[in-house]
C-alpha positions as CSV (number, residue, x, y, z in Angstrom):
1,M,236.7,163.0,103.0
2,A,235.8,166.4,102.9
3,S,235.4,168.3,106.1
4,H,233.5,165.3,107.7
5,E,234.9,162.8,110.3
6,T,233.7,159.3,110.3
7,T,234.0,156.6,113.0
8,N,237.5,155.8,111.6
9,D,238.4,159.2,112.5
10,V,239.1,161.1,109.1
11,D,240.3,164.4,110.5
12,R,240.9,166.1,107.5
13,R,238.8,169.2,107.0
14,E,237.9,171.5,104.6
15,E,236.0,174.7,104.9
16,K,232.3,174.7,105.1
17,R,230.5,176.0,102.0
18,D,226.8,176.3,101.4
19,S,225.7,173.9,98.9
20,D,222.1,175.6,98.7
21,G,219.3,175.1,96.2
22,G,215.8,175.0,98.2
23,S,217.2,174.2,101.4
24,V,214.7,173.0,104.0
25,A,217.0,173.2,106.9
26,T,216.2,175.3,109.6
27,N,218.7,177.2,111.9
28,E,217.0,176.7,115.3
29,V,217.9,173.3,116.8
30,P,214.9,171.6,118.5
31,R,215.6,170.8,122.1
32,P,214.4,167.4,123.2
33,I,212.4,167.2,126.4
34,P,214.5,166.7,129.1
35,G,214.9,162.8,129.9
36,E,213.6,162.1,126.6
37,R,216.2,160.3,123.8
38,R,216.3,161.9,120.6
39,K,215.0,159.8,117.7
40,V,218.0,158.1,115.4
41,A,217.7,157.8,112.0
42,L,220.2,155.8,109.8
43,I,220.6,156.8,106.2
44,T,222.2,155.1,103.3
45,G,222.9,157.5,100.3
46,I,223.3,160.3,102.5
47,T,225.8,162.0,100.4
48,G,223.4,162.0,97.5
49,Q,220.6,164.7,96.6
50,D,217.8,162.9,98.5
51,G,220.0,162.2,101.5
52,S,221.0,165.6,102.1
53,Y,217.6,166.9,102.0
54,L,216.6,164.5,104.3
55,T,219.1,165.0,106.5
56,E,218.1,168.5,106.8
57,F,214.5,167.7,107.4
58,L,215.3,165.3,109.8
59,L,217.8,167.5,112.0
60,G,215.1,169.9,111.7
61,K,213.0,167.5,113.4
62,G,215.2,167.0,116.3
63,Y,216.8,163.8,115.2
64,E,220.4,162.2,115.3
65,V,221.3,161.4,111.9
66,H,223.7,158.8,111.0
67,G,224.8,158.5,107.2
68,L,226.7,155.2,105.7
69,I,229.3,156.3,103.1
70,R,231.5,154.4,100.9
71,R,235.4,155.0,101.1
72,S,236.7,156.8,98.2
73,S,239.8,158.7,97.3
74,N,238.0,161.6,96.1
75,F,235.7,163.8,98.5
76,N,232.1,163.3,97.6
77,T,230.5,165.1,100.9
78,A,229.7,168.4,99.4
79,R,225.9,168.4,99.5
80,L,226.3,167.8,103.5
81,D,229.1,170.3,104.0
82,H,226.6,173.3,105.4
83,L,225.6,170.7,107.9
84,Y,228.8,169.9,109.2
85,V,229.6,170.2,112.9
86,D,233.1,168.7,114.2
87,P,232.2,165.9,116.1
88,H,234.4,166.8,119.0
89,N,231.5,169.2,119.8
90,A,229.5,166.6,121.0
91,A,226.6,169.0,122.1
92,K,226.2,170.1,118.4
93,A,227.2,167.4,116.1
94,R,223.9,165.4,115.3
95,M,225.1,164.0,112.0
96,K,227.7,161.7,111.9
97,L,229.1,159.4,109.1
98,H,230.4,156.0,109.2
99,Y,232.2,153.7,106.5
100,A,229.7,151.0,105.0
101,D,228.8,149.4,101.8
102,L,225.4,147.9,100.5
103,S,227.9,145.2,99.0
104,D,229.2,144.3,102.4
105,A,226.4,142.7,104.7
106,S,228.5,142.7,107.8
107,S,229.2,146.5,107.9
108,L,225.4,147.0,107.7
109,R,224.7,144.6,110.3
110,R,227.4,146.2,112.4
111,W,226.1,149.7,112.4
112,V,222.3,148.6,112.5
113,D,223.7,147.0,115.8
114,A,225.7,149.6,117.0
115,L,223.7,152.8,116.4
116,L,220.0,150.9,117.5
117,P,218.4,153.3,114.8
118,D,214.7,154.3,115.2
119,E,214.5,154.5,111.5
120,V,216.5,153.2,108.5
121,Y,216.1,154.9,105.0
122,N,217.7,153.1,102.4
123,L,218.4,155.6,99.6
124,A,221.7,154.2,98.1
125,A,221.8,153.0,94.5
126,Q,223.7,153.1,91.4
127,S,221.0,155.2,90.3
128,H,221.7,156.0,86.9
129,V,219.2,154.3,84.3
130,A,221.9,154.7,81.3
131,V,224.7,153.7,83.3
132,S,223.0,150.5,84.6
133,F,223.0,149.1,81.0
134,E,226.8,149.5,81.1
135,I,227.3,147.9,84.4
136,P,224.1,145.7,85.2
137,D,225.8,143.2,87.8
138,Y,227.1,145.9,89.9
139,T,223.6,147.7,89.8
140,A,221.7,144.4,90.7
141,D,224.1,143.7,93.2
142,V,224.0,147.1,95.1
143,V,220.2,148.0,94.1
144,A,218.6,144.7,94.7
145,T,220.6,142.7,96.9
146,G,222.0,145.5,99.0
147,A,218.5,146.3,100.0
148,L,217.9,142.4,101.0
149,R,221.2,142.5,103.1
150,L,220.1,145.7,104.9
151,L,216.7,144.3,105.5
152,E,218.1,141.4,106.9
153,A,220.1,143.6,109.2
154,V,217.0,145.6,110.4
155,R,215.3,141.9,110.9
156,C,218.1,140.9,113.2
157,A,218.3,144.2,115.0
158,P,218.3,144.3,118.9
159,K,215.0,146.7,118.9
160,P,212.3,147.1,116.3
161,V,213.2,149.3,113.5
162,R,211.3,151.1,110.9
163,Y,212.7,150.8,107.3
164,Y,212.1,152.8,104.3
165,Q,213.1,151.4,100.8
166,A,213.5,153.9,97.9
167,G,211.6,152.9,94.9
168,S,211.4,154.6,91.6
169,S,208.8,155.3,88.9
170,E,211.4,153.5,86.5
171,M,209.9,150.4,87.9
172,F,206.4,150.9,86.1
173,G,208.5,151.2,82.6
174,S,206.2,150.6,79.7
175,T,203.1,150.6,81.8
176,P,200.7,153.2,80.5
177,P,200.2,156.3,82.7
178,P,198.9,157.3,85.1
179,Q,200.5,154.8,87.3
180,S,199.7,154.0,90.9
181,E,200.4,151.5,93.7
182,A,198.0,149.2,91.7
183,S,199.8,149.5,88.4
184,P,201.8,146.5,87.3
185,F,205.6,146.6,86.9
186,H,207.3,146.6,83.5
187,P,210.9,147.5,84.0
188,R,212.9,148.6,80.9
189,S,216.4,148.7,82.6
190,P,218.7,146.8,84.8
191,Y,218.3,149.6,87.4
192,A,214.5,149.4,87.3
193,A,214.5,145.5,87.2
194,A,216.7,145.7,90.4
195,K,214.6,148.2,92.2
196,V,211.5,146.1,91.3
197,A,213.6,143.2,93.3
198,A,214.0,145.3,96.0
199,H,210.5,146.6,96.3
200,W,209.1,143.0,96.7
201,Y,212.0,142.1,99.2
202,T,210.5,145.0,101.2
203,V,207.1,143.6,100.8
204,N,208.4,139.9,101.8
205,Y,210.1,141.2,104.9
206,R,207.0,142.9,106.0
207,E,204.5,140.0,105.3
208,A,206.9,137.2,106.6
209,Y,208.7,138.9,109.6
210,G,206.1,141.8,110.5
211,L,208.6,144.8,110.0
212,F,207.5,147.9,109.6
213,A,208.6,148.5,106.2
214,C,207.8,151.1,103.4
215,N,208.1,151.2,99.6
216,G,208.1,155.1,98.4
217,I,207.8,155.0,94.7
218,L,208.9,158.4,94.2
219,F,208.5,159.8,90.4
220,N,211.4,161.8,89.2
221,H,212.5,164.6,91.7
222,E,215.0,167.0,91.1
223,S,216.9,170.0,92.3
224,P,220.1,172.1,92.2
225,R,221.7,169.1,94.0
226,R,220.8,166.7,91.2
227,G,224.0,165.1,89.8
228,E,225.1,166.9,86.4
229,N,224.8,163.6,84.3
230,F,220.8,163.5,85.0
231,V,218.9,165.2,82.0
232,T,217.3,168.2,84.0
233,R,220.6,169.3,85.7
234,K,222.7,168.6,82.5
235,I,220.3,171.0,81.0
236,T,220.3,173.7,83.4
237,R,223.9,173.7,83.8
238,A,224.2,174.3,79.9
239,V,221.9,177.1,80.4
240,G,223.9,178.8,82.8
241,R,227.1,178.1,80.8
242,I,225.6,179.4,77.4
243,R,223.9,182.5,79.2
244,L,227.6,183.3,80.4
245,G,229.3,182.4,77.0
246,L,231.1,179.6,78.2
247,Q,229.8,177.1,75.8
248,T,227.4,176.9,72.9
249,K,226.0,173.4,72.5
250,V,224.5,170.8,74.6
251,F,224.0,167.2,73.4
252,L,220.6,165.2,74.3
253,G,218.9,162.1,73.4
254,N,215.2,161.5,73.3
255,L,213.2,164.9,73.8
256,S,210.1,163.5,73.6
257,A,210.2,161.5,76.9
258,A,207.8,162.5,79.4
259,R,208.4,162.5,83.1
260,D,206.7,163.6,86.2
261,W,209.0,166.1,87.8
262,G,208.9,167.4,91.4
263,F,211.5,168.8,93.9
264,A,213.3,166.7,96.0
265,G,212.9,168.7,99.2
266,D,209.3,168.1,99.2
267,Y,209.6,164.4,98.4
268,V,211.7,163.6,101.3
269,E,208.9,164.9,103.9
270,A,206.9,162.0,102.4
271,M,209.4,159.5,103.1
272,W,209.4,160.6,106.7
273,M,205.8,160.6,106.7
274,M,205.3,157.0,105.6
275,L,207.2,155.8,108.8
276,Q,205.1,157.8,111.0
277,Q,202.1,156.2,110.1
278,E,200.4,153.3,112.5
279,E,200.7,150.6,109.7
280,P,203.5,150.4,107.1
281,G,202.5,150.6,103.4
282,D,203.5,151.3,99.8
283,F,203.0,155.0,98.4
284,V,203.4,156.8,95.1
285,V,204.7,160.0,95.6
286,A,204.1,162.3,92.5
287,T,203.0,165.7,91.2
288,E,200.6,164.1,88.7
289,E,201.8,166.3,86.2
290,S,203.8,165.4,83.0
291,H,206.2,167.1,81.0
292,T,208.6,166.0,78.2
293,V,212.3,166.7,78.0
294,E,211.6,169.5,75.1
295,E,209.0,171.0,77.7
296,F,211.9,171.2,80.2
297,L,214.3,172.8,77.4
298,Q,211.8,175.4,76.4
299,A,211.3,176.3,80.3
300,A,214.6,176.4,81.0
301,F,216.2,178.1,77.9
302,S,213.1,180.8,77.5
303,Y,213.4,181.8,81.2
304,V,216.8,183.4,80.3
305,G,215.8,184.5,77.0
306,L,217.3,181.7,74.7
307,N,215.9,179.5,72.2
308,W,216.8,176.0,72.9
309,K,216.4,175.1,69.5
310,D,219.7,177.0,68.8
311,H,221.6,175.1,71.2
312,V,220.6,171.7,71.4
313,V,222.1,168.9,69.2
314,I,220.5,165.3,69.3
315,D,223.3,162.6,69.9
316,P,222.4,158.8,69.4
317,R,224.5,157.7,72.2
318,Y,222.2,159.2,74.6
319,F,219.1,157.1,73.5
320,R,218.5,154.0,75.7
321,P,218.4,150.4,74.4
322,A,214.7,150.4,75.6
323,E,212.8,153.8,76.2
324,V,210.4,154.5,78.8
325,D,208.0,156.8,77.0
326,S,205.6,158.6,79.7
327,L,205.7,158.4,83.4
328,K,202.8,160.4,85.2
329,G,202.1,159.4,88.9
330,D,198.9,158.9,90.8
331,S,199.7,160.1,94.3
332,T,196.1,160.0,95.6
333,K,196.7,157.4,98.2
334,A,199.5,159.7,99.9
335,R,197.6,162.7,99.5
336,K,194.9,161.0,101.4
337,A,196.4,158.8,103.9
338,L,199.8,160.9,104.5
339,G,198.4,164.4,103.9
340,W,201.2,164.9,101.6
341,K,201.3,167.3,98.5
342,P,203.8,168.9,96.5
343,K,204.8,172.5,97.2
344,V,207.1,173.3,94.3
345,G,205.6,173.5,91.0
346,F,207.2,172.9,87.7
347,Q,208.0,175.9,86.4
348,D,209.4,177.3,89.8
349,L,211.7,174.0,90.1
350,V,212.9,175.0,86.7
351,K,213.8,178.4,87.4
352,M,215.3,177.3,90.8
353,M,217.6,175.1,89.1
354,V,218.6,177.6,86.0
355,D,219.3,180.5,88.9
356,H,221.7,178.1,90.9
357,D,223.4,177.1,87.8
358,I,223.8,180.6,86.5
359,E,225.4,181.7,89.9
360,I,227.8,178.5,89.1
361,A,228.5,179.8,85.7
362,K,229.5,183.1,87.0
363,R,232.1,181.6,89.5
364,E,233.4,179.5,86.5
365,K,233.5,182.5,84.3
366,V,235.9,184.3,86.7
367,L,238.4,181.3,86.4
368,V,238.1,181.4,82.9
369,D,238.8,184.9,82.1
370,A,241.7,184.6,84.7
371,G,243.3,182.0,82.6
372,Y,242.9,179.1,85.6
373,I,240.6,176.8,83.5
374,D,239.7,176.3,79.8
375,A,236.1,177.1,78.8
376,Q,236.4,175.4,75.4
377,Q,236.2,171.7,77.0
378,Q,232.7,171.6,75.7
379,P,231.7,173.1,72.0
């Protein structure tokens, strides 16, 4: 794994690189008060978009952060490279990675018992809705039963642990907007159904065992670190490449689907805020604005002086077996109880992502012009 060392002593290292895109990190490392122990956080899904932003945020708060990662033959830690400090530098290395998997209960129990975290954030998932129709068994095992395995490890921990479960607006499915904590769930995909199960497991463990366990029902949150097979990032990557002459078309599905899109860097702060309350609860986190995929296209393409209609092709393969037409959150509870509100608006989010992907396209064009890669992989 690139430039990181786990407990299994993976000593291969790459040069650190900046994977910015709206970083919430700070260069100043808060010093703990003499005699006080740093707070310890354990994050599943640390290598993902939300995991990287949450890690930055918690390091900025002075935490010691541990992440659980799956073993892979490919390096998948690029979003964390700019945070890496060699663990031999014990005075500065406050982020450490360990091998585990939500499908392996023994590994979860082992690390919770060994690390004695104050807070556990369960962000790991097979999180692609369309893919969940292709691999429903795996999605259910990791997203639903995986959360149950982690909750059981937290329940049996040697000390009290505060637990955050990452929910999803997809759980509301066909429930009409606006959707709040009181809205009924009507999931429309294996992923969403698994998230509903994880949500109720969390509620059950809170009520049955007195765990401080919170569900964060986060509506769509994006950033330059979003995976490139998610529609927002697919669009902004295409804008960058089209602007630089590296491709001409982008293939999409349902343009009328409406989503409540916010910035991931804002949303991880809400996760943390939930675990700082006196009592646990469940919170919707959303901008309370909804935009269609077509509106996202218009904002992204017009930002660089292009007309999206000249470049978008509708491909039926990208339509879901069961569509979710409209999601728009009502985050009144989070705004009042937590004091949280989004800082980055829709237009600024789109511009942030397009700017980032234009820079990637510029670097890609250098390689194309030098003959190292073929730009015609896409039409």
